[in-house]
C-alpha positions in Angstrom: -185.4 136.1 -100.2 -184.0 132.7 -97.7 -186.9 130.0 -97.2 -187.1 128.3 -93.9 -190.2 126.6 -94.3 -191.6 124.2 -97.2 -193.9 127.3 -98.2 -190.9 129.7 -98.0 -188.5 127.2 -100.3 -191.2 127.1 -102.5 -191.7 130.8 -102.6 -188.2 131.3 -102.9 -188.0 129.2 -105.8 -191.3 131.4 -107.6 -189.4 134.7 -106.4 -186.4 133.0 -108.8 -188.6 132.4 -111.5 -190.1 135.7 -111.8 -186.6 137.4 -111.6 -185.8 135.2 -114.5 -188.5 136.5 -116.4 -187.8 139.6 -116.1 -184.2 138.9 -116.9 -185.5 137.2 -120.5 -187.7 140.2 -121.5 -184.8 142.5 -120.9 -182.7 140.4 -122.8 -185.6 140.4 -125.6 -185.5 144.2 -125.7 -181.5 144.1 -125.8 -181.7 141.8 -128.5 -184.4 144.0 -130.5 -182.9 147.1 -130.3 -179.3 145.8 -131.1 -178.0 146.8 -127.4 -175.6 143.9 -126.9 -173.2 144.1 -130.0 -172.4 147.5 -129.4 -170.6 146.5 -126.0 -169.0 143.6 -126.9 -165.8 143.9 -126.1 -165.8 147.5 -125.5 -166.7 149.9 -122.9 -169.4 152.7 -123.3 -171.7 155.2 -121.4 -175.1 155.1 -121.2 -175.4 158.4 -123.8 -172.7 156.4 -126.1 -174.6 153.7 -126.0 -177.8 155.3 -126.8 -176.6 157.1 -129.6 -175.2 154.2 -131.2 -178.6 152.3 -130.8 -180.9 155.3 -131.5 -182.7 154.6 -128.3 -183.3 157.5 -125.3 -180.7 157.9 -123.0 -182.8 157.5 -119.9 -183.5 154.1 -121.2 -180.3 153.1 -122.0 -179.4 154.1 -118.6 -181.8 152.1 -116.8 -181.2 149.0 -119.1 -177.8 149.1 -118.6 -177.9 149.2 -115.0 -180.4 146.2 -114.7 -178.1 144.3 -116.8 -175.1 145.1 -114.7 -177.3 144.3 -111.6 -178.2 141.1 -113.1 -174.2 140.3 -113.7 -174.8 140.2 -117.6 -172.6 143.2 -117.6 -169.9 144.8 -116.0 -169.4 148.3 -114.9 -165.5 149.8 -114.6 -166.7 152.1 -111.6 -169.8 152.0 -110.2 -169.3 155.3 -108.3 -169.0 157.5 -111.5 -171.4 159.7 -112.3 -174.8 158.1 -114.1 -173.9 159.5 -117.3 -170.0 158.7 -116.8 -170.2 155.0 -115.8 -168.7 152.6 -118.7 -170.3 149.5 -119.2 -169.6 146.2 -121.5 -170.3 142.9 -122.4 -167.7 140.3 -121.6 -166.7 138.1 -124.2 -167.9 135.1 -122.7 -171.3 136.3 -122.4 -171.2 138.1 -126.0 -170.9 134.5 -127.5 -174.7 133.8 -125.9 -176.2 137.2 -126.3 -174.9 138.7 -129.9 -175.9 137.2 -133.1 -174.0 134.8 -134.3 -173.7 131.0 -136.0 -172.4 130.0 -132.8 -175.0 127.2 -131.1 -174.3 129.0 -127.9 -176.2 131.8 -129.2 -179.3 131.9 -127.3 -180.7 135.0 -127.3 -183.3 134.0 -129.9 -185.6 132.0 -127.5 -185.8 135.2 -125.4 -187.5 136.9 -128.8 -189.7 133.7 -128.7 -191.2 133.6 -125.3 -191.5 137.8 -125.5 -193.8 136.8 -128.5 -195.6 134.3 -126.3 -196.0 136.6 -123.6 -197.8 139.2 -125.8 -200.3 136.8 -126.5 -201.6 136.8 -122.8 -205.1 137.6 -123.6 -205.6 135.6 -126.3 -204.2 132.5 -124.6 -206.3 132.8 -121.8 -209.5 133.5 -124.2 -208.2 129.8 -126.2 -207.9 128.1 -122.9 -211.5 129.0 -122.0 -213.3 128.1 -125.5 -211.0 125.6 -126.8 -209.7 127.5 -129.3 -206.4 128.4 -130.2 -203.8 131.3 -131.5 -202.4 130.7 -134.9 -198.6 130.8 -135.8 -199.5 133.9 -137.9 -200.8 136.0 -134.7 -197.5 135.7 -132.7 -195.7 137.6 -135.6 -192.1 138.3 -136.8 -190.7 138.1 -133.2 -192.1 134.3 -132.9 -190.9 133.8 -136.5 -187.5 135.1 -136.3 -186.5 133.7 -133.2 -187.4 130.2 -133.8 -185.5 130.7 -137.4 -182.7 132.2 -135.5 -182.7 129.4 -132.7 -182.4 126.7 -135.4 -179.7 128.2 -137.8 -176.6 127.4 -136.2 -177.8 124.0 -135.2 -178.8 123.5 -138.8 -175.7 125.1 -140.3 -173.3 123.2 -138.2 -175.0 119.4 -137.8 -177.3 118.2 -140.3 -175.1 117.8 -143.2 -172.3 116.7 -141.3 -173.1 115.0 -138.0 -176.8 113.9 -138.9 -177.4 112.6 -142.5 -174.7 110.5 -142.1 -176.5 108.2 -139.5 -179.5 107.9 -141.6 -178.6 104.5 -143.7 -178.5 105.4 -147.2 -179.2 109.2 -147.1 -175.4 110.7 -147.5 -174.9 108.3 -150.6 -178.3 109.5 -152.4 -177.1 113.1 -152.1 -174.0 113.3 -152.9 -175.0 111.1 -156.1 -177.7 114.4 -156.6 -180.8 112.7 -154.7 -183.7 114.8 -154.2 -184.7 116.0 -150.5 -188.3 117.0 -149.3 -187.9 119.2 -146.3 -191.5 119.2 -144.7 -191.9 122.3 -142.2 -189.1 124.2 -143.4 -190.0 127.1 -141.5 -187.2 129.8 -142.5 -185.4 127.3 -144.5 -182.4 126.7 -142.4 -182.7 122.8 -142.5 -182.8 122.9 -146.5 -179.8 125.4 -146.5 -177.7 123.1 -144.6 -178.3 120.3 -146.9 -177.7 122.0 -150.1 -174.6 123.7 -148.6 -173.2 120.6 -147.3 -174.4 118.1 -150.7 -174.0 120.8 -153.4 -175.1 117.9 -156.0 -178.3 117.4 -154.4 -181.8 119.5 -154.8 -183.9 120.2 -152.0 -187.8 121.1 -151.5 -188.7 123.0 -148.8 -192.4 123.3 -148.1 -194.2 125.3 -145.2 -197.7 126.6 -144.8 -196.6 130.2 -143.6 -196.1 132.8 -146.5 -193.6 135.0 -144.4 -191.7 131.9 -143.2 -191.1 130.7 -146.9 -190.3 134.6 -147.9 -187.7 134.7 -145.5 -186.2 131.0 -146.5 -185.9 132.1 -150.0 -183.9 135.2 -149.1 -181.7 133.2 -146.9 -180.7 131.0 -149.6 -180.2 133.5 -151.6 -178.0 135.5 -149.3 -176.1 132.1 -149.3 -175.7 131.6 -152.8 -177.7 128.0 -152.8 -180.9 129.5 -154.9 -180.1 127.4 -157.9 -180.5 123.9 -155.8 -183.3 124.9 -153.0 -186.4 125.8 -154.1 -189.4 126.9 -151.3 -192.9 126.4 -151.9 -195.9 127.5 -150.3 -198.1 124.4 -149.5 -199.9 122.1 -147.1 -197.5 119.0 -147.3 -200.6 116.8 -146.8 -201.6 118.1 -150.5 -198.3 117.3 -152.1 -198.4 114.7 -154.9 -195.2 114.7 -155.9 -193.2 111.3 -155.7 -189.5 109.9 -156.4 -187.7 111.7 -153.4 -184.6 109.9 -152.1 -184.8 111.5 -148.6 -188.1 112.7 -146.7 -187.4 115.3 -143.5 -189.6 116.6 -141.3 -187.7 118.7 -138.4 -189.5 119.8 -135.2 -192.8 120.7 -136.9 -194.9 117.1 -136.7 -196.1 118.0 -133.1 -197.3 121.0 -134.4 -199.6 119.6 -137.1 -203.6 119.8 -136.8 -203.8 116.4 -138.9 -200.3 115.0 -139.0 -201.5 111.5 -140.1 -202.4 113.0 -143.3 -198.6 114.8 -143.7 -197.3 111.4 -142.8 -199.3 109.6 -145.6 -197.8 112.3 -148.0 -194.5 112.0 -146.9 -194.4 108.4 -147.3 -195.9 108.7 -151.0 -193.5 111.4 -151.7 -190.3 108.6 -150.9 -189.4 106.5 -153.8 -189.4 103.0 -152.7 -187.0 102.1 -149.9 -185.7 106.0 -149.5 -185.2 107.4 -145.8 -188.6 109.2 -144.1 -187.3 110.8 -141.3 -188.9 112.9 -138.5 -186.8 115.1 -135.7 -188.8 115.9 -132.5 -188.5 116.7 -128.9 -186.1 114.2 -126.7 -189.3 114.4 -124.1 -189.8 111.0 -121.9 -190.9 108.1 -123.3 -193.6 108.4 -120.5 -195.2 111.4 -118.5 -193.6 110.4 -114.9 -194.7 113.6 -112.7 -191.8 115.9 -112.0 -189.6 116.1 -115.0 -186.0 117.0 -116.2 -185.2 120.6 -117.8 -185.8 119.5 -121.4 -189.5 118.3 -120.7 -190.3 121.6 -118.3 -188.8 123.8 -121.3 -191.0 121.4 -123.8 -194.3 121.7 -121.8 -193.5 125.6 -121.2 -193.5 126.0 -125.4 -196.7 123.4 -125.4 -198.7 125.6 -123.3 -197.9 129.1 -124.8 -197.3 128.3 -128.3 -197.2 124.9 -130.3 -200.5 123.6 -128.5 -202.4 127.1 -129.1 -201.0 126.8 -132.6 -202.1 123.4 -133.5 -206.2 124.1 -131.6 -206.6 126.9 -133.8 -207.4 124.6 -136.7 -210.7 122.9 -137.1 -211.1 119.2 -135.9 -207.1 119.4 -134.7 -205.7 116.4 -133.1 -204.1 118.8 -130.3 -200.9 117.0 -130.1 -198.7 119.8 -128.5 -194.7 119.7 -128.0 -194.6 117.1 -125.7 -194.8 114.5 -128.3 -193.9 110.8 -127.0 -192.4 108.3 -128.9 -195.7 106.0 -128.4 -197.6 109.2 -130.0 -195.7 109.4 -133.4 -195.5 105.8 -133.5 -199.5 105.8 -133.7 -199.2 108.6 -136.1 -197.0 106.5 -138.3 -198.9 103.3 -138.2 -202.2 105.0 -139.0 -200.4 106.8 -141.8 -199.2 103.2 -143.6 -196.2 102.7 -141.9 -194.8 99.6 -140.4 -193.5 101.1 -137.6 -190.8 103.4 -136.3 -186.8 103.4 -135.5 -184.9 105.6 -133.6 -181.8 106.5 -134.9 -178.5 106.8 -133.0 -178.1 110.4 -132.9 -176.8 112.5 -129.8 -178.6 115.7 -129.1 -180.0 117.1 -125.3 -183.2 118.9 -127.4 -184.1 116.4 -130.4 -185.1 112.9 -131.2 -184.6 111.2 -134.5 -187.2 108.9 -136.0 -186.7 107.0 -139.3 -190.5 105.5 -140.1 -189.9 102.0 -141.6 -192.3 100.1 -143.4 
């Protein structure tokens, strides 16, 4: 398509988005069926890939050709008979698409988007009625997609790069301090802290039973179960105190009652201990046309976070695009004196220390 008028230019943009949607869903299929790993660094035919992945040969061939047509895979000789064509996934693309602990691994986001798309009928109904779609309804793909998307980021950056910028945090953890990790999900933030600070004790809490189960399994696999405890509970109801560090990573915007949770976090921290919230790096104010990060966050909000939050009675309905002033208002209502933005560079997230 080639735009010649404003209408045609906009149509070309939408057409490109349609192609991107198909590409994302095809990546999600490849991810779930394990089609990328066998192709990384080696040449396979359709029948060979089908045999290795345990799928039907006709679907394998169509998927391979689509992936090649979009520039993801390479074909050795397109003139060969269909069953004999050899395909491969170049190494630079494998870094992005094949499961790993690299921060370049982005395939889990395709899983998240596919999971959200599967809930379209329920989302439409929620938009009509003001109801919601609870997190559990999005299923295992959504849960593992979010967990896998955060895994490399937390394991690589949390203990070594982020915690040292929080005043007093590293010293407390090296001395064997206690950490409360609110909204821990599949546990990668808690596990990263335990691995980076082996003398610390970490408690991760979450309201999703499947996430807590997965977190316990991950901790056992990485050998940190002796210093990480995962608890199925609403953080707003916790009555434990004396923590040397209290954290909430990328979850406050999902909460139907964030003020109650922040109030509980304040009470859980010992006097002077840091209380830190990591949430999305969106603009200070709504400005109309936004950058790609904010566009991403609005997409997540429309399809996942806002419907999840709205699925609870009396929800404040924050949504993913939680601007700094919104968090400040929640923090003050919870009893904090204010919020400071920490000097941590990250393209997607902003770090707030709740003070006073």
